[in-house]
DOMAR-940915 format. One record per residue (C-alpha): x, y, z. Coordinates in nm, 3 decimals, m for minus. Each point is the difference from the previous one (the first is absolute). Layout:
% residues N
    east   north      up
       X       Y       Z
...
//
This chain:
% residues 255
    east   north      up
  m1.146  m7.811  m3.639
   0.301  m0.253   0.098
  m0.045  m0.290   0.204
  m0.035   0.109   0.370
  m0.169  m0.167   0.292
  m0.397   0.115   0.037
  m0.112   0.172   0.298
  m0.298  m0.125   0.226
  m0.128   0.343   0.087
  m0.240  m0.202   0.194
   0.260  m0.021   0.289
   0.162   0.356  m0.083
   0.165   0.199   0.289
  m0.103   0.354   0.025
   0.364   0.111  m0.150
  m0.049  m0.220  m0.302
  m0.332   0.173  m0.095
   0.188   0.320   0.078
   0.232  m0.083  m0.274
  m0.268  m0.047  m0.228
  m0.202   0.310   0.064
   0.303   0.182  m0.088
   0.023  m0.158  m0.343
  m0.387   0.024  m0.060
   0.059   0.400   0.079
   0.253   0.032  m0.252
  m0.185  m0.156  m0.257
  m0.319   0.205   0.147
   0.238   0.311  m0.068
   0.117  m0.083  m0.311
  m0.343  m0.083  m0.143
  m0.147   0.309   0.153
  m0.249  m0.242   0.226
  m0.208   0.042   0.265
  m0.015  m0.244   0.300
  m0.369   0.020  m0.083
   0.093  m0.079  m0.368
   0.262  m0.279   0.161
  m0.271  m0.179   0.189
  m0.247  m0.029  m0.280
   0.218  m0.128  m0.196
   0.167  m0.283   0.189
  m0.279  m0.085   0.255
  m0.300   0.107  m0.202
  m0.118   0.217   0.241
   0.072   0.339   0.181
  m0.182  m0.094   0.325
   0.273  m0.070   0.235
  m0.097   0.191   0.309
   0.139   0.323   0.133
   0.383   0.063   0.069
   0.083  m0.281  m0.280
   0.267   0.252  m0.148
   0.180  m0.020   0.352
  m0.022  m0.337   0.033
   0.166  m0.053  m0.354
   0.282   0.206   0.094
   0.038  m0.140   0.319
  m0.017  m0.373  m0.123
  m0.276  m0.067   0.164
  m0.259  m0.103  m0.258
  m0.174  m0.343  m0.035
   0.250  m0.284  m0.173
  m0.257  m0.113  m0.255
   0.002   0.369  m0.131
   0.341  m0.026   0.000
   0.007  m0.333  m0.248
  m0.224   0.233  m0.202
   0.235   0.317   0.015
   0.256  m0.217  m0.122
  m0.159  m0.164  m0.309
  m0.103   0.338  m0.100
   0.370   0.098   0.021
   0.094  m0.263  m0.186
  m0.236   0.059  m0.275
   0.056   0.376  m0.037
   0.400  m0.032   0.049
   0.197  m0.338   0.052
   0.319   0.183   0.068
  m0.157   0.177   0.319
  m0.151  m0.318   0.135
   0.364  m0.168  m0.060
   0.132   0.245   0.215
  m0.284  m0.047   0.271
   0.116  m0.349  m0.006
   0.345   0.056   0.052
  m0.041   0.256   0.290
  m0.230  m0.247   0.185
   0.248  m0.296  m0.056
   0.284   0.210   0.089
  m0.194   0.133   0.364
  m0.094  m0.387   0.055
   0.377  m0.077   0.016
   0.042   0.195   0.300
  m0.096  m0.188   0.303
  m0.377  m0.148   0.019
  m0.215   0.190   0.238
  m0.351  m0.156  m0.056
  m0.350   0.187  m0.024
   0.008  m0.010   0.363
   0.299   0.193   0.048
  m0.074   0.218  m0.275
  m0.305   0.116   0.143
   0.134   0.064   0.383
   0.293   0.172  m0.162
  m0.204   0.298  m0.133
  m0.175   0.036   0.336
  m0.121   0.352   0.086
   0.091  m0.007   0.385
  m0.253   0.198   0.223
  m0.092  m0.316   0.188
   0.030   0.130   0.386
   0.073  m0.241   0.323
  m0.216   0.137   0.231
   0.074  m0.127   0.361
  m0.319  m0.109   0.188
  m0.019   0.145   0.396
  m0.096  m0.289   0.222
  m0.132   0.214   0.203
  m0.225   0.320  m0.100
   0.138   0.259   0.170
   0.003   0.373  m0.096
   0.361   0.063   0.009
   0.015  m0.277  m0.293
  m0.238   0.149  m0.216
   0.230   0.282  m0.145
   0.210  m0.236  m0.132
  m0.234  m0.282  m0.123
   0.062   0.088  m0.353
   0.384   0.033   0.024
   0.145  m0.236  m0.284
   0.295  m0.192   0.140
   0.325  m0.222  m0.131
   0.073  m0.187   0.278
  m0.209  m0.181   0.268
   0.079  m0.247   0.273
  m0.131  m0.346  m0.037
  m0.350  m0.050   0.160
  m0.134   0.333  m0.093
  m0.313   0.022  m0.144
  m0.036   0.216  m0.340
  m0.206   0.061  m0.280
   0.033   0.111  m0.338
  m0.159   0.332  m0.127
  m0.045  m0.006  m0.406
  m0.176   0.260  m0.225
  m0.181  m0.133  m0.309
  m0.130   0.172  m0.261
  m0.363  m0.170  m0.030
  m0.185  m0.274   0.120
   0.152  m0.321  m0.030
   0.215  m0.317   0.104
   0.323  m0.032   0.230
   0.244  m0.278   0.045
   0.309   0.028   0.238
   0.343  m0.193  m0.020
   0.295   0.012   0.254
   0.348  m0.092  m0.093
   0.223  m0.121   0.287
   0.382  m0.111  m0.047
  m0.075  m0.011  m0.422
  m0.280  m0.224   0.051
  m0.374   0.129  m0.094
  m0.331  m0.110   0.215
  m0.302   0.128  m0.018
  m0.113   0.299   0.247
  m0.403  m0.050   0.155
  m0.165   0.291  m0.067
  m0.300  m0.132   0.173
  m0.023  m0.314   0.170
   0.013  m0.220  m0.281
   0.316   0.039  m0.236
  m0.125   0.168  m0.340
  m0.185   0.288  m0.199
  m0.162   0.240   0.241
  m0.257   0.284  m0.100
   0.142   0.343   0.072
  m0.178   0.346  m0.075
   0.093   0.314  m0.196
   0.265   0.194   0.233
   0.170  m0.098   0.265
  m0.008  m0.391   0.183
   0.116  m0.110   0.281
   0.102  m0.365  m0.024
  m0.070  m0.254   0.125
  m0.387   0.060   0.106
  m0.199  m0.227   0.185
  m0.370  m0.078  m0.072
  m0.125   0.308   0.212
   0.211   0.203  m0.234
   0.273   0.072   0.266
   0.394  m0.050  m0.021
   0.076  m0.308   0.051
   0.365  m0.008   0.073
   0.299  m0.199  m0.127
   0.302  m0.120   0.236
   0.323  m0.159  m0.134
   0.115  m0.247   0.341
   0.292  m0.201  m0.140
   0.227   0.182  m0.271
   0.218   0.324   0.040
   0.149   0.164  m0.276
  m0.066   0.156  m0.299
  m0.374  m0.023  m0.157
  m0.167   0.106  m0.312
  m0.393   0.051   0.044
  m0.174   0.001  m0.351
  m0.317   0.077  m0.065
  m0.211  m0.017  m0.390
  m0.288   0.195  m0.087
  m0.253  m0.118  m0.271
  m0.306   0.111  m0.128
  m0.081  m0.403  m0.097
   0.126  m0.270   0.243
   0.148  m0.278  m0.181
   0.040  m0.356   0.082
   0.246  m0.093   0.286
   0.035  m0.302   0.273
  m0.185   0.209   0.260
  m0.018  m0.313   0.238
   0.356   0.029  m0.034
   0.223  m0.059   0.360
   0.136   0.400   0.075
   0.287  m0.233   0.130
   0.105  m0.158  m0.298
   0.247   0.152  m0.218
  m0.136   0.072  m0.357
   0.221  m0.144  m0.289
   0.094   0.194  m0.285
  m0.248  m0.151  m0.235
  m0.266   0.087   0.202
   0.116   0.353   0.011
   0.028   0.024  m0.326
  m0.331  m0.153  m0.117
  m0.171   0.272   0.235
   0.206   0.276  m0.140
  m0.099  m0.114  m0.352
  m0.382  m0.026   0.117
   0.029   0.401   0.052
  m0.011   0.059  m0.358
  m0.285   0.234  m0.025
  m0.158   0.344  m0.080
   0.024   0.183   0.240
   0.385  m0.157   0.116
   0.004  m0.063   0.362
   0.274   0.151   0.187
   0.210  m0.067   0.271
   0.092   0.148   0.359
   0.287  m0.106   0.202
   0.183   0.098   0.309
   0.318  m0.096   0.169
   0.071  m0.051   0.405
   0.253  m0.132   0.202
  m0.131  m0.238   0.255
   0.197  m0.015   0.327
//
């Protein structure tokens, strides 16, 4: 191979891992290999859990595995491995986004923002589950998210391009969630403990991250303190796990 900068696969974005997968797939097709055979040769094991093929295609596979796959490709086809480098370096010439931006850019949407009735009147019950994209400042609300398994969720909000933690409990940080529908935040008794925005107006974005396994985060951080990009990128990189986490988000105009 010609002299080119190396890639630190420990910080490779999802897009960069997708680039690697495309060239791995081409080499597998040339050799008439199955994914099982690739895993055995490159990783020394095919015990990677269900859905790994889908994770490969979407670029959500483990970064440690990415390094091993890349080394395998160098051994099998140096020219193809050099093409991976060229494509990745070209992608990095575009505006850098960072691990956090890469994570939230691939959100699934689907996070419902539900107005919480201040008075429990029968006339309000019919509209309780109506998601809305506009609400008045000072309106109590909660989030409704659908989880595929028991696990953990953590919340964030973006106001005026600045990110903050969004408490899903009385303390900011990870909270336990159950398989199925979850209304958040919850109080100690399990009932909805609504949020309210009392100061700012304008467009806002609410994000929840679901993970089967919780990762380290500064859970004592003040929810009113802005989060730095290094903090967010470090958190996003810590989510490199199997099964991969997913992100839900919703945008709302606070008037």
